[in-house]
N, C-alpha and C positions, 0 to 999 in steps of 0.2 A: 504493500500500500504506500502510495506517495502523497505528500502534502502539496496541494496545488492551489495557487492563488489566481483568481480571475479578476481582472480590472477592466470593466466595460460599463459605460453609462447607459447602455440599452438594457433595461430591466428584463425584458422578455428573453433576449439572447443570453444574458448572464445566467438567468435561472435555468434555461434549457441546457446550456453547456454544463452547468453545475450538476444537473440531474444526470446527464450522460456520463460525466466523469465519476459521479457517485455510483452509478450502476456498474462501472468498471472496477469498483472497489477502492477508489481513491478518497482521501479526506479533502474537502474543498472549502476554501475561504473565498468570499466574493466581496468586491469593493466597487462602488460606483464612480470613484474619482481617483486621480493619481495620488493625492495626499493620503486618502484612506488606505490605498494599496501599499504605499510606502510605510505606513505605520505597521501593517501586518508583516511586511518584509523585514522591518527592523526588529521585530520580536523574535526573529530567527527560526520561525516554524514553517518555512517554505522550501520545497524541493525544486519546484518549477513554477514560473509565473507566466500566465497567458494574458497578454495586454492588448487592448484595442489601440489602434494608431490615432484615430480622430475622436477626441472627446472635448466637450466644452472646457474652457480654461486651459489647464495644462494637458498636453497630449501624451501619447505613448512614448514619443522620443524624449520628452522631459523625464518620464519615468525611467527610461534607460540611463540617462545621464546621471540622475540622482541615485539610482540603485547601485551604481558602481562601488560606492564606498560602504554600502550596507550589507551586501550579500553576494555570494558566488552562484546563487540559483540561476540556472539558464532561463532566458526570457524568450518566449515565442510571441512574435508580434502578429496581430491580426489587422486586416483592413478590408473595407469594402471598396476602397478607391486605390487600387494598385497603380503605381507609376514607377518609372525607373528611378526617380529621385528619392522617393520615400523608401524603396527597397534598399538602395545603396546606402542611404543615411542610417537606416535601422541596422544593417549588417556592420557598418563602420563603427557604430556605437556599441556593438557587442551583442546584438540579438542572436539567439541560437538559430532561428529561422524566421521567415516572413511568409505568412499564408494569407490567401485571399478568401474573403467570405463570398458565398456560403461555403462551409468547410465540410467535406465528406467525413463521416465517422472514421472510416478506415485510414484516411490521410492524417487525421489528427492523432489517432492512436499510434500510427507509425512514427510521426515526428516526436510525440511525447515519449515513446520508448527510447528513441535515440537521445533525447534530451536527458532522460533519467540516467542512461548509461554514461553520458559524458559528465554528469554533475560532479562526480568525484575527481574529474580531471580538469575542471575549469581553471583557467588562469586567474591570477589575483586581479582584483579590480584595478590595481595600480598599472597593470599592463595595458589597459584599454586606452583608446585615443585620448590625448590630453589637450589637443588644441580646440578652440571654440567650434561648436557645431554650426553648420550653415542651416538656414531655414529652407527646407526643400520647397515650400510653397512659393518662396521668392526666387528660387534658383531656376531662372528661365533656360539656362544652358542644358541642364539635365533633362528638361522637357523634350529635347531632341531624341532622347532614348525612349521612344514611345512603343509600347507593346503590351498585349494582353496574353501573350503565349507563355507557356511553361518554360520553353527553351530559353527565351530571352530573360525570364525571371531568374533563371539560374545564372545567366550572365551578370545581371544586376547584383545578385548576391555575391558573386566572385569579385566584382568591382569593389563592393563595400568591404569585403574581408581583406582585400589586398591593398586598398587605398593608403592606409597608414604605414604600410611597410615600405622599405626601400628596395624590396626584391624586384628583380628584372621581370617584366611581363612581356609575353609574346602573344600578340593578338592575331588570330588566324581566321581567314574568311575570304570569300570571293570578292572581287572588285565591286564596290558600291554597297557593301553591307554595313558600313559605318564604323570602320576600324579606328579612324581618327577620333570619332565621337567617344569611343570607349577610352582612348588614351587621354583625351581632355577631361573626361569624368574622373578617371583615376587621379589626375593631377589636381583637379578642382576640389576633390574630397580628401586631399592629403595635407600633411603638415607643410608641404612645399607650395601650397596654393598661392601664397603671396609673392613667390619668386617666379622667374620666367618659365614659360612653356615654349620650347623651340622645336618646330617641326621641320624635318628634312626629308624630301622625297628622293630616295637613293636612286630611283630609276631615271630621274630627270637630270642628274649631274654627270657630265662626261667623266670617264674613268681617270683621265689625267688631272682632273681638278678636284677629285673626291677628297684626297687627303688634306689639301689646303682648305677646302670648304669645312671639313669637320674639325681639324686640329689647328688650323691657322698656319701662318708662315711669318718669317722674319724678312725684313727688307733685304733685297738682293738674293733671296733664296733661289730664284729662277728669273728668267727674262720676263719682265713685266711686273715683278714684285717691287714696286716703287715705294712701298711703305709696309709696316707691320700689319698683320691681320689677326684678330683674336680667334676666329673660327667658332663653329657652332657649339662645341663643348664648353668653351669659356663664356659664350653668350648665355648658356643655360645654367651657369654656376648657381648652385643652391636650389635649382629647380628641376625641371624634367626635360630630357632630350628624347624626342619621338623620332625614331628611325623608320619611316614608312617605306614599304617595299624593300625591306632589308634583304630579301632573296635575290635582288638584282645587284647587290653590292659586289664590286670586284674582289677577287681572292686576296690580293695584297693588302687591301684596306681591311678585309675581314680579320687578318692577323693582328692588325694594329687596334681594331675595336676590341678584340679579345683581351689584349694587354691592358687597354684602358679600363675594361671592366674588372680585371683581376687586380691591377696595381693602383687603380684610382689616380692615374696620372697620364698625361699625354706629352708628346714632343712635337712642337710645331715644325713644319717643313723648314729645314735650314738651321734649326736651333741646335745648340750643343748640350742643352740640359732639359730634363723633363719638368713639367709643371703639374702640381697637384690639382685635381678637379673633384668637385662634389656635385654630381648629377645623378638623377635616377634615370635609367634607360628603360624606355618602352619601345618595343619593336613590333612591326606588323608586316605581314606578307600575304599575298594570295597564292604564292608558289607552294608546291609540295616539297617542303624542305628535306624530309627523309629521302625522297627520290633524288633531289639535288645533291645530297651528301653521297649517295651511292654512285652518282655520275661524276663526282669530283668537282662539282660546281659550287659547293658550299662546305665550309669546314665543319667537321663533326663536333669538334670541341666547342666551337662557337654556338652551334645549334643547341647543345646541352646547356651551355651557359645562359642562353637567351630564354629558354623555356622553363625557368624556375617556376613561374606561374603562367600556364597556358590559358588563354581565353578563346574559345571557339565561337564564332558568330555564324549562326545558321543562315542559309540563303532564304530569300523571301518566299520562294516557291515551297519551302518546307514549313512555312508558318502563314498560310494564306489567310488565317483568321486575323492577321495584323494589317492586311492590305487596306481595307476600308477605314480602319482606325488611323492609319498613317495618312491616307488620302485626305481625310477630313482635317487632320492636324495640319497638313501642308496648306490646305485651303484657308484655315483659320490664321495660319502664319502670314499668308499673303495679305490678310487684313483688308485695308482700303475702306472706302465709304460704303461699298455695296458688297458685303460678303456673299459668297456663292456656296451652293450645296450640290451634292451628287444626285442625279436622277437615277431611277431604277435601271435603265438600260446602260448607263455609264458604270454603275456599280457592278452589273452583271459582266460587262466587258473586262473590268479591272480584275475580277475574281477568276476569269477564264484565262488570263494572260500568264505566261510562265516567268516573267520578270528576269531575264538573263542579266540585266543591269542592276537588279536588286533595288534597294531603297533609293539609290541615286536616280535610277531610271523612273521610279514612281514619282519622286519629287519633281523631276523635269516634266513628266506628263501632266502633273497637276498645275505647274506654273504655266505650261502651254495652254491647258484647258481654260484656266482662269482668264488668260489674255484673249483667247479666241471666242469665249462665250459672252455674248452681249447681255444676256439676261441673268437672273438669279439661280437658274437650275442648269447644271452642266449635263449635257447629253453625251451619248457615245460618240457622236460625230465631232465633238470638241476634244476628245481624248487623243486622237491621232494614232491609235493602235489598229493594226490590221486584224479583222475578224478571223483571218485564216489561221492565226496562231492560237486562237481560242479553242480550248478543248477541255475546259473545266466542267464542274457539275452544273446541270441545268436546274437552278434553284427557282422555286415558285415564290416570287417576290410578293405575291398577294396573299400567300398562305400564312399559317402560324409561324412565329419566330422560332419556336422550339424545333419544328420540323425542318426549317431551313438550316439551322445550326447543326442538327443531326446529320443532314444531307452533306453539308460541307465537311464535318468531322469524318464521316464515312469515306469520302473521297480522299481526304488527306491520309487516313490510315491505309487505304488501298495503295495510294501512290508510294507511301513510305515503305510498305512491304515489297512493292515491285522494285523500288530503287535499291533495297537491301537484299534483293534476290531471295526473299522469303525468310531471311534471318531476323527473327523477332527481337532479339536483343539489340541489333543494329537499328531496326525500325523504331524501337522504343527510344533509342538515343536520338535519332533524327527528329522525332516528334516531341522530345523533351518530357517523356513519360517514364515512369518506372515500368518494369516488365509486368507487374501485377495490374497496373492501370491499363496497359495495352491489352492484356488478356481480357479484362472486363469490357473494353471497347470491342474487341473481336467477338465476344459472346453477344454483346448488345446488337451489333450490326450483322450477326450471322456469318461472320468471316472465319470463324474458328475451325 
């Protein structure tokens, strides 16, 4: 039996959750406010806390910040309004997990069991992030990380967990999936947030200029070096250096990047001594680096050094449920005096497209549609996609919402199984589901 604290201002939800946990044999304490919850926590009789994110007055993030010095009990955060920013912030502040309401009994039990197992291994409160927390409601940049999918929620969690560390992060994903957005979110939620974020596109720099661009040079180091240059490492001093498309970096430069990571120092071109640097490295690529290592195009030791914390961004075609969410977000971002909305035929076309250019392609399509549409409702003719590429599910847009969602889910499960050649574990990974969740979906849709 575990001692569980529920902090939620919704009386009906609080009582329902308490009843469910009581039926499972746990002892439950309930509180309607953060202040009341902290009093229970301070009494030292809590093994796990389950806390709502949005409450009047102090919210769940305030609970997390204040709970650090009171207890080591793992905290599971709940929200009915999931977003990239609040998931990142919750994990950064030390939440054990971040779940979206409504919560299935099996999902809650699974997370609760993991939390109880980890309770004896929890780090001390002093090890949590010590710099001031940002207010996610005011953080417009993290709003770029828009998603309702489980796969992306796992990405947000990893950002939150890794943000306060100086560990090197390798962001992997197809072109247009938002790798730089992840890098900026990591920087923005770290202790280095007030220092520079410097981005370098390794694919856009000629090989003979790469070392000077990154490490700088001294006057007279080569023809045309008429003055000293600091280089991107020193520009990012104290902050974050983002090496985009690192898979396209020349081999000689890779060796010097490896040394910079290991020794925390660089030598400008033409200089006789090394200079210390204090930067966090975040790298990204759409390349298959293991294949590049086998072919001798990428150093194996650098690959291992970069992927201390790997972050995999799923392509948009594997999370079609995010397409309309992102499309509406981009339309709102466009703003203007006459905001536009998607018509049913436009939404149908967006869901049927494969999105080889991923989120970047969708953003461009929405910008184009907003410009070409003279009225308030965007039609399929304004999107600019060819119907020939459309082969998605034929959703009944005039039918019940639940039926349309089930139809879309079934199509996504079918596609994931096909892409994984029937491997259910791989299909579950692509969908951002546990294997148990996938098995339930297969049974539900008669695909088992």
